PDB file with SEQRES, HELIX, SHEET and CRYST1 records, atoms N, CA, C and O in Angstrom:
SEQRES   1 A   81  MET CYS ILE GLU LYS HIS LYS ALA ARG PRO GLU GLY GLN          
SEQRES   2 A   81  GLU MET ARG THR ASN VAL VAL ILE ASP ASP ASP LEU LEU          
SEQRES   3 A   81  ASN GLN ALA PHE SER LEU SER ASN ALA ARG THR LYS LYS          
SEQRES   4 A   81  ASP LEU ILE HIS GLU ALA LEU LYS LEU PHE VAL THR ILE          
SEQRES   5 A   81  ARG LYS ARG ARG ASP LEU THR GLU LEU ALA GLY SER ILE          
SEQRES   6 A   81  SER PHE TYR ASP GLY TYR ASN HIS LYS LYS LEU ARG ARG          
SEQRES   7 A   81  THR GLY GLU                                                  
HELIX    1 AA1 ASP A   23  SER A   31  1                                   9    
HELIX    2 AA2 LYS A   38  LYS A   54  1                                  17    
HELIX    3 AA3 LEU A   58  LEU A   61  5                                   4    
HELIX    4 AA4 HIS A   73  ARG A   77  1                                   5    
CRYST1    1.000    1.000    1.000  90.00  90.00  90.00 P 1           1          
ATOM      1  N   MET A   1      -3.675 -74.892  22.418  1.00  0.00           N  
ATOM      2  CA  MET A   1      -4.426 -74.261  21.350  1.00  0.00           C  
ATOM      3  C   MET A   1      -3.441 -73.480  20.483  1.00  0.00           C  
ATOM      4  O   MET A   1      -2.571 -72.775  20.993  1.00  0.00           O  
ATOM      5  N   CYS A   2      -3.587 -73.612  19.193  1.00  0.00           N  
ATOM      6  CA  CYS A   2      -2.720 -72.929  18.249  1.00  0.00           C  
ATOM      7  C   CYS A   2      -3.528 -71.883  17.485  1.00  0.00           C  
ATOM      8  O   CYS A   2      -4.550 -72.198  16.877  1.00  0.00           O  
ATOM      9  N   ILE A   3      -3.066 -70.657  17.523  1.00  0.00           N  
ATOM     10  CA  ILE A   3      -3.746 -69.585  16.807  1.00  0.00           C  
ATOM     11  C   ILE A   3      -2.755 -68.970  15.827  1.00  0.00           C  
ATOM     12  O   ILE A   3      -1.691 -68.485  16.212  1.00  0.00           O  
ATOM     13  N   GLU A   4      -3.129 -69.001  14.557  1.00  0.00           N  
ATOM     14  CA  GLU A   4      -2.279 -68.397  13.542  1.00  0.00           C  
ATOM     15  C   GLU A   4      -2.711 -66.972  13.304  1.00  0.00           C  
ATOM     16  O   GLU A   4      -3.904 -66.681  13.230  1.00  0.00           O  
ATOM     17  N   LYS A   5      -1.747 -66.087  13.185  1.00  0.00           N  
ATOM     18  CA  LYS A   5      -2.048 -64.706  12.872  1.00  0.00           C  
ATOM     19  C   LYS A   5      -2.457 -64.625  11.399  1.00  0.00           C  
ATOM     20  O   LYS A   5      -1.911 -65.324  10.545  1.00  0.00           O  
ATOM     21  N   HIS A   6      -3.442 -63.745  11.124  1.00  0.00           N  
ATOM     22  CA  HIS A   6      -3.938 -63.578   9.751  1.00  0.00           C  
ATOM     23  C   HIS A   6      -2.804 -63.133   8.843  1.00  0.00           C  
ATOM     24  O   HIS A   6      -2.085 -62.184   9.153  1.00  0.00           O  
ATOM     25  N   LYS A   7      -2.652 -63.812   7.740  1.00  0.00           N  
ATOM     26  CA  LYS A   7      -1.643 -63.446   6.759  1.00  0.00           C  
ATOM     27  C   LYS A   7      -2.318 -62.653   5.650  1.00  0.00           C  
ATOM     28  O   LYS A   7      -3.394 -63.020   5.179  1.00  0.00           O  
ATOM     29  N   ALA A   8      -1.684 -61.571   5.240  1.00  0.00           N  
ATOM     30  CA  ALA A   8      -2.254 -60.709   4.203  1.00  0.00           C  
ATOM     31  C   ALA A   8      -2.353 -61.471   2.883  1.00  0.00           C  
ATOM     32  O   ALA A   8      -1.465 -62.239   2.514  1.00  0.00           O  
ATOM     33  N   ARG A   9      -3.457 -61.233   2.191  1.00  0.00           N  
ATOM     34  CA  ARG A   9      -3.679 -61.824   0.867  1.00  0.00           C  
ATOM     35  C   ARG A   9      -3.693 -60.697  -0.151  1.00  0.00           C  
ATOM     36  O   ARG A   9      -3.934 -59.541   0.196  1.00  0.00           O  
ATOM     37  N   PRO A  10      -3.439 -61.030  -1.392  1.00  0.00           N  
ATOM     38  CA  PRO A  10      -3.560 -59.995  -2.429  1.00  0.00           C  
ATOM     39  C   PRO A  10      -4.972 -59.424  -2.432  1.00  0.00           C  
ATOM     40  O   PRO A  10      -5.938 -60.141  -2.171  1.00  0.00           O  
ATOM     41  N   GLU A  11      -5.090 -58.142  -2.726  1.00  0.00           N  
ATOM     42  CA  GLU A  11      -6.393 -57.469  -2.707  1.00  0.00           C  
ATOM     43  C   GLU A  11      -7.379 -58.165  -3.632  1.00  0.00           C  
ATOM     44  O   GLU A  11      -7.041 -58.550  -4.752  1.00  0.00           O  
ATOM     45  N   GLY A  12      -8.603 -58.318  -3.145  1.00  0.00           N  
ATOM     46  CA  GLY A  12      -9.652 -58.939  -3.942  1.00  0.00           C  
ATOM     47  C   GLY A  12      -9.732 -60.443  -3.764  1.00  0.00           C  
ATOM     48  O   GLY A  12     -10.694 -61.068  -4.209  1.00  0.00           O  
ATOM     49  N   GLN A  13      -8.739 -61.029  -3.123  1.00  0.00           N  
ATOM     50  CA  GLN A  13      -8.754 -62.472  -2.916  1.00  0.00           C  
ATOM     51  C   GLN A  13      -9.458 -62.767  -1.592  1.00  0.00           C  
ATOM     52  O   GLN A  13      -9.102 -62.206  -0.556  1.00  0.00           O  
ATOM     53  N   GLU A  14     -10.445 -63.637  -1.631  1.00  0.00           N  
ATOM     54  CA  GLU A  14     -11.230 -63.947  -0.444  1.00  0.00           C  
ATOM     55  C   GLU A  14     -10.725 -65.212   0.224  1.00  0.00           C  
ATOM     56  O   GLU A  14     -10.065 -66.048  -0.393  1.00  0.00           O  
ATOM     57  N   MET A  15     -11.057 -65.328   1.511  1.00  0.00           N  
ATOM     58  CA  MET A  15     -10.673 -66.500   2.279  1.00  0.00           C  
ATOM     59  C   MET A  15     -11.943 -67.233   2.690  1.00  0.00           C  
ATOM     60  O   MET A  15     -12.856 -66.631   3.253  1.00  0.00           O  
ATOM     61  N   ARG A  16     -12.001 -68.507   2.415  1.00  0.00           N  
ATOM     62  CA  ARG A  16     -13.149 -69.320   2.822  1.00  0.00           C  
ATOM     63  C   ARG A  16     -12.878 -69.839   4.224  1.00  0.00           C  
ATOM     64  O   ARG A  16     -11.775 -70.289   4.534  1.00  0.00           O  
ATOM     65  N   THR A  17     -13.914 -69.767   5.074  1.00  0.00           N  
ATOM     66  CA  THR A  17     -13.759 -70.251   6.441  1.00  0.00           C  
ATOM     67  C   THR A  17     -15.087 -70.787   6.959  1.00  0.00           C  
ATOM     68  O   THR A  17     -16.149 -70.391   6.480  1.00  0.00           O  
ATOM     69  N   ASN A  18     -15.030 -71.672   7.922  1.00  0.00           N  
ATOM     70  CA  ASN A  18     -16.221 -72.205   8.580  1.00  0.00           C  
ATOM     71  C   ASN A  18     -16.189 -71.765  10.034  1.00  0.00           C  
ATOM     72  O   ASN A  18     -15.174 -71.921  10.713  1.00  0.00           O  
ATOM     73  N   VAL A  19     -17.294 -71.219  10.510  1.00  0.00           N  
ATOM     74  CA  VAL A  19     -17.379 -70.792  11.901  1.00  0.00           C  
ATOM     75  C   VAL A  19     -18.726 -71.215  12.472  1.00  0.00           C  
ATOM     76  O   VAL A  19     -19.703 -71.365  11.739  1.00  0.00           O  
ATOM     77  N   VAL A  20     -18.767 -71.401  13.763  1.00  0.00           N  
ATOM     78  CA  VAL A  20     -20.014 -71.696  14.460  1.00  0.00           C  
ATOM     79  C   VAL A  20     -20.488 -70.384  15.061  1.00  0.00           C  
ATOM     80  O   VAL A  20     -19.773 -69.764  15.849  1.00  0.00           O  
ATOM     81  N   ILE A  21     -21.702 -69.952  14.689  1.00  0.00           N  
ATOM     82  CA  ILE A  21     -22.244 -68.667  15.127  1.00  0.00           C  
ATOM     83  C   ILE A  21     -23.513 -68.914  15.935  1.00  0.00           C  
ATOM     84  O   ILE A  21     -24.366 -69.710  15.545  1.00  0.00           O  
ATOM     85  N   ASP A  22     -23.624 -68.230  17.050  1.00  0.00           N  
ATOM     86  CA  ASP A  22     -24.806 -68.322  17.912  1.00  0.00           C  
ATOM     87  C   ASP A  22     -26.042 -67.896  17.114  1.00  0.00           C  
ATOM     88  O   ASP A  22     -26.081 -66.794  16.567  1.00  0.00           O  
ATOM     89  N   ASP A  23     -27.052 -68.774  17.049  1.00  0.00           N  
ATOM     90  CA  ASP A  23     -28.264 -68.497  16.265  1.00  0.00           C  
ATOM     91  C   ASP A  23     -29.002 -67.245  16.744  1.00  0.00           C  
ATOM     92  O   ASP A  23     -29.471 -66.451  15.928  1.00  0.00           O  
ATOM     93  N   ASP A  24     -29.106 -67.066  18.062  1.00  0.00           N  
ATOM     94  CA  ASP A  24     -29.799 -65.876  18.586  1.00  0.00           C  
ATOM     95  C   ASP A  24     -29.078 -64.602  18.201  1.00  0.00           C  
ATOM     96  O   ASP A  24     -29.710 -63.617  17.818  1.00  0.00           O  
ATOM     97  N   LEU A  25     -27.753 -64.615  18.301  1.00  0.00           N  
ATOM     98  CA  LEU A  25     -26.958 -63.442  17.931  1.00  0.00           C  
ATOM     99  C   LEU A  25     -27.091 -63.153  16.437  1.00  0.00           C  
ATOM    100  O   LEU A  25     -27.207 -61.999  16.025  1.00  0.00           O  
ATOM    101  N   LEU A  26     -27.073 -64.200  15.646  1.00  0.00           N  
ATOM    102  CA  LEU A  26     -27.223 -64.045  14.208  1.00  0.00           C  
ATOM    103  C   LEU A  26     -28.595 -63.452  13.852  1.00  0.00           C  
ATOM    104  O   LEU A  26     -28.692 -62.561  13.008  1.00  0.00           O  
ATOM    105  N   ASN A  27     -29.636 -63.947  14.495  1.00  0.00           N  
ATOM    106  CA  ASN A  27     -30.987 -63.428  14.242  1.00  0.00           C  
ATOM    107  C   ASN A  27     -31.116 -61.968  14.669  1.00  0.00           C  
ATOM    108  O   ASN A  27     -31.767 -61.176  13.988  1.00  0.00           O  
ATOM    109  N   GLN A  28     -30.499 -61.611  15.793  1.00  0.00           N  
ATOM    110  CA  GLN A  28     -30.522 -60.214  16.231  1.00  0.00           C  
ATOM    111  C   GLN A  28     -29.812 -59.323  15.212  1.00  0.00           C  
ATOM    112  O   GLN A  28     -30.293 -58.239  14.883  1.00  0.00           O  
ATOM    113  N   ALA A  29     -28.682 -59.782  14.724  1.00  0.00           N  
ATOM    114  CA  ALA A  29     -27.921 -59.014  13.739  1.00  0.00           C  
ATOM    115  C   ALA A  29     -28.732 -58.831  12.456  1.00  0.00           C  
ATOM    116  O   ALA A  29     -28.760 -57.737  11.892  1.00  0.00           O  
ATOM    117  N   PHE A  30     -29.383 -59.883  11.999  1.00  0.00           N  
ATOM    118  CA  PHE A  30     -30.222 -59.767  10.801  1.00  0.00           C  
ATOM    119  C   PHE A  30     -31.356 -58.773  11.023  1.00  0.00           C  
ATOM    120  O   PHE A  30     -31.725 -58.044  10.102  1.00  0.00           O  
ATOM    121  N   SER A  31     -31.912 -58.732  12.230  1.00  0.00           N  
ATOM    122  CA  SER A  31     -33.018 -57.807  12.492  1.00  0.00           C  
ATOM    123  C   SER A  31     -32.561 -56.350  12.496  1.00  0.00           C  
ATOM    124  O   SER A  31     -33.380 -55.446  12.335  1.00  0.00           O  
ATOM    125  N   LEU A  32     -31.262 -56.115  12.679  1.00  0.00           N  
ATOM    126  CA  LEU A  32     -30.724 -54.751  12.713  1.00  0.00           C  
ATOM    127  C   LEU A  32     -30.054 -54.353  11.405  1.00  0.00           C  
ATOM    128  O   LEU A  32     -29.527 -53.247  11.280  1.00  0.00           O  
ATOM    129  N   SER A  33     -30.077 -55.242  10.451  1.00  0.00           N  
ATOM    130  CA  SER A  33     -29.367 -55.019   9.191  1.00  0.00           C  
ATOM    131  C   SER A  33     -30.302 -55.207   8.002  1.00  0.00           C  
ATOM    132  O   SER A  33     -31.378 -55.793   8.117  1.00  0.00           O  
ATOM    133  N   ASN A  34     -29.863 -54.699   6.871  1.00  0.00           N  
ATOM    134  CA  ASN A  34     -30.583 -54.932   5.611  1.00  0.00           C  
ATOM    135  C   ASN A  34     -29.954 -56.077   4.820  1.00  0.00           C  
ATOM    136  O   ASN A  34     -30.346 -56.350   3.686  1.00  0.00           O  
ATOM    137  N   ALA A  35     -28.981 -56.738   5.427  1.00  0.00           N  
ATOM    138  CA  ALA A  35     -28.295 -57.839   4.747  1.00  0.00           C  
ATOM    139  C   ALA A  35     -29.285 -58.962   4.452  1.00  0.00           C  
ATOM    140  O   ALA A  35     -30.188 -59.239   5.241  1.00  0.00           O  
ATOM    141  N   ARG A  36     -29.096 -59.599   3.302  1.00  0.00           N  
ATOM    142  CA  ARG A  36     -29.999 -60.673   2.894  1.00  0.00           C  
ATOM    143  C   ARG A  36     -29.352 -62.049   3.053  1.00  0.00           C  
ATOM    144  O   ARG A  36     -30.046 -63.065   3.075  1.00  0.00           O  
ATOM    145  N   THR A  37     -28.025 -62.079   3.163  1.00  0.00           N  
ATOM    146  CA  THR A  37     -27.325 -63.355   3.308  1.00  0.00           C  
ATOM    147  C   THR A  37     -26.377 -63.287   4.506  1.00  0.00           C  
ATOM    148  O   THR A  37     -26.018 -62.204   4.968  1.00  0.00           O  
ATOM    149  N   LYS A  38     -25.984 -64.450   4.994  1.00  0.00           N  
ATOM    150  CA  LYS A  38     -25.025 -64.496   6.102  1.00  0.00           C  
ATOM    151  C   LYS A  38     -23.700 -63.856   5.686  1.00  0.00           C  
ATOM    152  O   LYS A  38     -23.062 -63.157   6.474  1.00  0.00           O  
ATOM    153  N   LYS A  39     -23.300 -64.102   4.453  1.00  0.00           N  
ATOM    154  CA  LYS A  39     -22.043 -63.524   3.951  1.00  0.00           C  
ATOM    155  C   LYS A  39     -22.115 -62.006   3.991  1.00  0.00           C  
ATOM    156  O   LYS A  39     -21.184 -61.356   4.467  1.00  0.00           O  
ATOM    157  N   ASP A  40     -23.215 -61.430   3.495  1.00  0.00           N  
ATOM    158  CA  ASP A  40     -23.366 -59.977   3.515  1.00  0.00           C  
ATOM    159  C   ASP A  40     -23.377 -59.442   4.940  1.00  0.00           C  
ATOM    160  O   ASP A  40     -22.782 -58.403   5.225  1.00  0.00           O  
ATOM    161  N   LEU A  41     -24.053 -60.154   5.829  1.00  0.00           N  
ATOM    162  CA  LEU A  41     -24.138 -59.732   7.223  1.00  0.00           C  
ATOM    163  C   LEU A  41     -22.758 -59.729   7.876  1.00  0.00           C  
ATOM    164  O   LEU A  41     -22.404 -58.786   8.584  1.00  0.00           O  
ATOM    165  N   ILE A  42     -21.990 -60.771   7.640  1.00  0.00           N  
ATOM    166  CA  ILE A  42     -20.655 -60.859   8.234  1.00  0.00           C  
ATOM    167  C   ILE A  42     -19.734 -59.805   7.650  1.00  0.00           C  
ATOM    168  O   ILE A  42     -18.932 -59.227   8.383  1.00  0.00           O  
ATOM    169  N   HIS A  43     -19.821 -59.535   6.359  1.00  0.00           N  
ATOM    170  CA  HIS A  43     -19.011 -58.472   5.753  1.00  0.00           C  
ATOM    171  C   HIS A  43     -19.372 -57.117   6.365  1.00  0.00           C  
ATOM    172  O   HIS A  43     -18.495 -56.316   6.687  1.00  0.00           O  
ATOM    173  N   GLU A  44     -20.676 -56.873   6.521  1.00  0.00           N  
ATOM    174  CA  GLU A  44     -21.130 -55.619   7.135  1.00  0.00           C  
ATOM    175  C   GLU A  44     -20.593 -55.494   8.562  1.00  0.00           C  
ATOM    176  O   GLU A  44     -20.116 -54.432   8.962  1.00  0.00           O  
ATOM    177  N   ALA A  45     -20.675 -56.574   9.316  1.00  0.00           N  
ATOM    178  CA  ALA A  45     -20.199 -56.565  10.700  1.00  0.00           C  
ATOM    179  C   ALA A  45     -18.692 -56.335  10.777  1.00  0.00           C  
ATOM    180  O   ALA A  45     -18.224 -55.593  11.639  1.00  0.00           O  
ATOM    181  N   LEU A  46     -17.940 -56.958   9.893  1.00  0.00           N  
ATOM    182  CA  LEU A  46     -16.490 -56.770   9.890  1.00  0.00           C  
ATOM    183  C   LEU A  46     -16.105 -55.342   9.514  1.00  0.00           C  
ATOM    184  O   LEU A  46     -15.191 -54.770  10.108  1.00  0.00           O  
ATOM    185  N   LYS A  47     -16.794 -54.766   8.536  1.00  0.00           N  
ATOM    186  CA  LYS A  47     -16.520 -53.377   8.154  1.00  0.00           C  
ATOM    187  C   LYS A  47     -16.805 -52.430   9.315  1.00  0.00           C  
ATOM    188  O   LYS A  47     -16.032 -51.510   9.582  1.00  0.00           O  
ATOM    189  N   LEU A  48     -17.920 -52.665  10.001  1.00  0.00           N  
ATOM    190  CA  LEU A  48     -18.274 -51.832  11.145  1.00  0.00           C  
ATOM    191  C   LEU A  48     -17.246 -51.991  12.260  1.00  0.00           C  
ATOM    192  O   LEU A  48     -16.850 -51.006  12.884  1.00  0.00           O  
ATOM    193  N   PHE A  49     -16.816 -53.214  12.511  1.00  0.00           N  
ATOM    194  CA  PHE A  49     -15.803 -53.478  13.530  1.00  0.00           C  
ATOM    195  C   PHE A  49     -14.519 -52.705  13.234  1.00  0.00           C  
ATOM    196  O   PHE A  49     -13.960 -52.056  14.118  1.00  0.00           O  
ATOM    197  N   VAL A  50     -14.062 -52.778  12.002  1.00  0.00           N  
ATOM    198  CA  VAL A  50     -12.828 -52.081  11.613  1.00  0.00           C  
ATOM    199  C   VAL A  50     -12.997 -50.569  11.754  1.00  0.00           C  
ATOM    200  O   VAL A  50     -12.106 -49.891  12.265  1.00  0.00           O  
ATOM    201  N   THR A  51     -14.133 -50.039  11.303  1.00  0.00           N  
ATOM    202  CA  THR A  51     -14.389 -48.607  11.399  1.00  0.00           C  
ATOM    203  C   THR A  51     -14.360 -48.135  12.847  1.00  0.00           C  
ATOM    204  O   THR A  51     -13.742 -47.118  13.163  1.00  0.00           O  
ATOM    205  N   ILE A  52     -15.022 -48.867  13.714  1.00  0.00           N  
ATOM    206  CA  ILE A  52     -15.083 -48.490  15.126  1.00  0.00           C  
ATOM    207  C   ILE A  52     -13.701 -48.552  15.764  1.00  0.00           C  
ATOM    208  O   ILE A  52     -13.326 -47.652  16.517  1.00  0.00           O  
ATOM    209  N   ARG A  53     -12.950 -49.588  15.475  1.00  0.00           N  
ATOM    210  CA  ARG A  53     -11.622 -49.734  16.074  1.00  0.00           C  
ATOM    211  C   ARG A  53     -10.639 -48.684  15.570  1.00  0.00           C  
ATOM    212  O   ARG A  53      -9.683 -48.352  16.271  1.00  0.00           O  
ATOM    213  N   LYS A  54     -10.857 -48.156  14.370  1.00  0.00           N  
ATOM    214  CA  LYS A  54      -9.956 -47.138  13.826  1.00  0.00           C  
ATOM    215  C   LYS A  54     -10.214 -45.759  14.423  1.00  0.00           C  
ATOM    216  O   LYS A  54      -9.339 -44.893  14.405  1.00  0.00           O  
ATOM    217  N   ARG A  55     -11.412 -45.563  14.948  1.00  0.00           N  
ATOM    218  CA  ARG A  55     -11.712 -44.265  15.549  1.00  0.00           C  
ATOM    219  C   ARG A  55     -10.863 -44.068  16.781  1.00  0.00           C  
ATOM    220  O   ARG A  55     -10.680 -44.972  17.597  1.00  0.00           O  
ATOM    221  N   ARG A  56     -10.363 -42.884  16.888  1.00  0.00           N  
ATOM    222  CA  ARG A  56      -9.539 -42.588  18.055  1.00  0.00           C  
ATOM    223  C   ARG A  56     -10.431 -42.274  19.240  1.00  0.00           C  
ATOM    224  O   ARG A  56     -11.386 -41.505  19.129  1.00  0.00           O  
ATOM    225  N   ASP A  57     -10.120 -42.861  20.342  1.00  0.00           N  
ATOM    226  CA  ASP A  57     -10.886 -42.618  21.559  1.00  0.00           C  
ATOM    227  C   ASP A  57     -10.716 -41.153  21.951  1.00  0.00           C  
ATOM    228  O   ASP A  57      -9.597 -40.687  22.166  1.00  0.00           O  
ATOM    229  N   LEU A  58     -11.824 -40.436  22.043  1.00  0.00           N  
ATOM    230  CA  LEU A  58     -11.766 -39.006  22.350  1.00  0.00           C  
ATOM    231  C   LEU A  58     -11.127 -38.726  23.696  1.00  0.00           C  
ATOM    232  O   LEU A  58     -10.573 -37.648  23.908  1.00  0.00           O  
ATOM    233  N   THR A  59     -11.197 -39.684  24.606  1.00  0.00           N  
ATOM    234  CA  THR A  59     -10.577 -39.453  25.908  1.00  0.00           C  
ATOM    235  C   THR A  59      -9.060 -39.362  25.792  1.00  0.00           C  
ATOM    236  O   THR A  59      -8.409 -38.785  26.664  1.00  0.00           O  
ATOM    237  N   GLU A  60      -8.492 -39.920  24.735  1.00  0.00           N  
ATOM    238  CA  GLU A  60      -7.050 -39.826  24.521  1.00  0.00           C  
ATOM    239  C   GLU A  60      -6.640 -38.395  24.178  1.00  0.00           C  
ATOM    240  O   GLU A  60      -5.486 -38.013  24.373  1.00  0.00           O  
ATOM    241  N   LEU A  61      -7.585 -37.608  23.668  1.00  0.00           N  
ATOM    242  CA  LEU A  61      -7.281 -36.234  23.266  1.00  0.00           C  
ATOM    243  C   LEU A  61      -7.400 -35.235  24.410  1.00  0.00           C  
ATOM    244  O   LEU A  61      -7.011 -34.076  24.265  1.00  0.00           O  
ATOM    245  N   ALA A  62      -7.933 -35.675  25.544  1.00  0.00           N  
ATOM    246  CA  ALA A  62      -8.155 -34.770  26.665  1.00  0.00           C  
ATOM    247  C   ALA A  62      -6.855 -34.067  27.056  1.00  0.00           C  
ATOM    248  O   ALA A  62      -5.837 -34.706  27.323  1.00  0.00           O  
ATOM    249  N   GLY A  63      -6.921 -32.728  27.082  1.00  0.00           N  
ATOM    250  CA  GLY A  63      -5.767 -31.925  27.480  1.00  0.00           C  
ATOM    251  C   GLY A  63      -4.744 -31.702  26.389  1.00  0.00           C  
ATOM    252  O   GLY A  63      -3.746 -31.021  26.623  1.00  0.00           O  
ATOM    253  N   SER A  64      -4.953 -32.248  25.213  1.00  0.00           N  
ATOM    254  CA  SER A  64      -3.958 -32.105  24.149  1.00  0.00           C  
ATOM    255  C   SER A  64      -4.336 -31.045  23.115  1.00  0.00           C  
ATOM    256  O   SER A  64      -3.575 -30.776  22.186  1.00  0.00           O  
ATOM    257  N   ILE A  65      -5.502 -30.454  23.281  1.00  0.00           N  
ATOM    258  CA  ILE A  65      -5.941 -29.429  22.328  1.00  0.00           C  
ATOM    259  C   ILE A  65      -5.781 -28.061  22.976  1.00  0.00           C  
ATOM    260  O   ILE A  65      -6.277 -27.819  24.076  1.00  0.00           O  
ATOM    261  N   SER A  66      -5.089 -27.179  22.283  1.00  0.00           N  
ATOM    262  CA  SER A  66      -4.896 -25.822  22.778  1.00  0.00           C  
ATOM    263  C   SER A  66      -5.706 -24.862  21.915  1.00  0.00           C  
ATOM    264  O   SER A  66      -5.685 -24.952  20.687  1.00  0.00           O  
ATOM    265  N   PHE A  67      -6.417 -23.948  22.557  1.00  0.00           N  
ATOM    266  CA  PHE A  67      -7.212 -22.961  21.851  1.00  0.00           C  
ATOM    267  C   PHE A  67      -6.524 -21.606  21.939  1.00  0.00           C  
ATOM    268  O   PHE A  67      -5.853 -21.304  22.925  1.00  0.00           O  
ATOM    269  N   TYR A  68      -6.696 -20.796  20.904  1.00  0.00           N  
ATOM    270  CA  TYR A  68      -6.082 -19.473  20.921  1.00  0.00           C  
ATOM    271  C   TYR A  68      -6.857 -18.556  21.856  1.00  0.00           C  
ATOM    272  O   TYR A  68      -8.037 -18.786  22.122  1.00  0.00           O  
ATOM    273  N   ASP A  69      -6.198 -17.519  22.352  1.00  0.00           N  
ATOM    274  CA  ASP A  69      -6.842 -16.553  23.235  1.00  0.00           C  
ATOM    275  C   ASP A  69      -8.019 -15.914  22.519  1.00  0.00           C  
ATOM    276  O   ASP A  69      -7.912 -15.539  21.351  1.00  0.00           O  
ATOM    277  N   GLY A  70      -9.117 -15.794  23.201  1.00  0.00           N  
ATOM    278  CA  GLY A  70     -10.305 -15.184  22.618  1.00  0.00           C  
ATOM    279  C   GLY A  70     -11.179 -16.168  21.858  1.00  0.00           C  
ATOM    280  O   GLY A  70     -12.198 -15.768  21.294  1.00  0.00           O  
ATOM    281  N   TYR A  71     -10.809 -17.439  21.827  1.00  0.00           N  
ATOM    282  CA  TYR A  71     -11.619 -18.452  21.130  1.00  0.00           C  
ATOM    283  C   TYR A  71     -12.971 -18.565  21.812  1.00  0.00           C  
ATOM    284  O   TYR A  71     -13.045 -18.699  23.034  1.00  0.00           O  
ATOM    285  N   ASN A  72     -14.045 -18.511  21.024  1.00  0.00           N  
ATOM    286  CA  ASN A  72     -15.402 -18.567  21.578  1.00  0.00           C  
ATOM    287  C   ASN A  72     -16.177 -19.682  20.868  1.00  0.00           C  
ATOM    288  O   ASN A  72     -16.723 -19.483  19.783  1.00  0.00           O  
ATOM    289  N   HIS A  73     -16.214 -20.853  21.500  1.00  0.00           N  
ATOM    290  CA  HIS A  73     -16.887 -21.990  20.873  1.00  0.00           C  
ATOM    291  C   HIS A  73     -18.393 -21.771  20.758  1.00  0.00           C  
ATOM    292  O   HIS A  73     -19.031 -22.315  19.857  1.00  0.00           O  
ATOM    293  N   LYS A  74     -18.960 -20.983  21.658  1.00  0.00           N  
ATOM    294  CA  LYS A  74     -20.403 -20.733  21.602  1.00  0.00           C  
ATOM    295  C   LYS A  74     -20.772 -19.886  20.396  1.00  0.00           C  
ATOM    296  O   LYS A  74     -21.837 -20.072  19.807  1.00  0.00           O  
ATOM    297  N   LYS A  75     -19.905 -18.963  20.027  1.00  0.00           N  
ATOM    298  CA  LYS A  75     -20.165 -18.124  18.862  1.00  0.00           C  
ATOM    299  C   LYS A  75     -20.202 -18.967  17.588  1.00  0.00           C  
ATOM    300  O   LYS A  75     -20.972 -18.680  16.671  1.00  0.00           O  
ATOM    301  N   LEU A  76     -19.388 -19.984  17.535  1.00  0.00           N  
ATOM    302  CA  LEU A  76     -19.346 -20.855  16.354  1.00  0.00           C  
ATOM    303  C   LEU A  76     -20.625 -21.684  16.207  1.00  0.00           C  
ATOM    304  O   LEU A  76     -20.959 -22.119  15.105  1.00  0.00           O  
ATOM    305  N   ARG A  77     -21.332 -21.901  17.303  1.00  0.00           N  
ATOM    306  CA  ARG A  77     -22.571 -22.666  17.254  1.00  0.00           C  
ATOM    307  C   ARG A  77     -23.710 -21.891  16.623  1.00  0.00           C  
ATOM    308  O   ARG A  77     -24.630 -22.485  16.060  1.00  0.00           O  
ATOM    309  N   ARG A  78     -23.659 -20.587  16.709  1.00  0.00           N  
ATOM    310  CA  ARG A  78     -24.725 -19.755  16.168  1.00  0.00           C  
ATOM    311  C   ARG A  78     -24.741 -19.856  14.646  1.00  0.00           C  
ATOM    312  O   ARG A  78     -23.693 -19.841  14.000  1.00  0.00           O  
ATOM    313  N   THR A  79     -25.924 -19.957  14.092  1.00  0.00           N  
ATOM    314  CA  THR A  79     -26.032 -20.022  12.648  1.00  0.00           C  
ATOM    315  C   THR A  79     -26.524 -18.690  12.095  1.00  0.00           C  
ATOM    316  O   THR A  79     -27.250 -17.957  12.768  1.00  0.00           O  
ATOM    317  N   GLY A  80     -26.140 -18.398  10.915  1.00  0.00           N  
ATOM    318  CA  GLY A  80     -26.613 -17.190  10.245  1.00  0.00           C  
ATOM    319  C   GLY A  80     -25.917 -15.914  10.672  1.00  0.00           C  
ATOM    320  O   GLY A  80     -26.399 -14.825  10.360  1.00  0.00           O  
ATOM    321  N   GLU A  81     -24.798 -16.012  11.376  1.00  0.00           N  
ATOM    322  CA  GLU A  81     -24.071 -14.809  11.778  1.00  0.00           C  
ATOM    323  C   GLU A  81     -22.810 -14.669  11.003  1.00  0.00           C  
ATOM    324  O   GLU A  81     -22.063 -13.711  11.206  1.00  0.00           O  
TER     325      GLU A  81                                                      
END                                                                             
């Protein structure tokens, strides 16, 4: 099997592709989206995928945050003070 790595294209240039998509999965995705076309649905899904993957896993931050002496996180939760 040969897999080519995605090559960057100039911004705004689209790539045409054919894929086989599971009908049940596609129908579920349409039921959870406001997309009206398969193209819109796939663009929405790709944007969401990229957004999720860019988020840093909070578990990676465990133990790396230092708070100053006297820091009171509960006081910050109170509103109107």
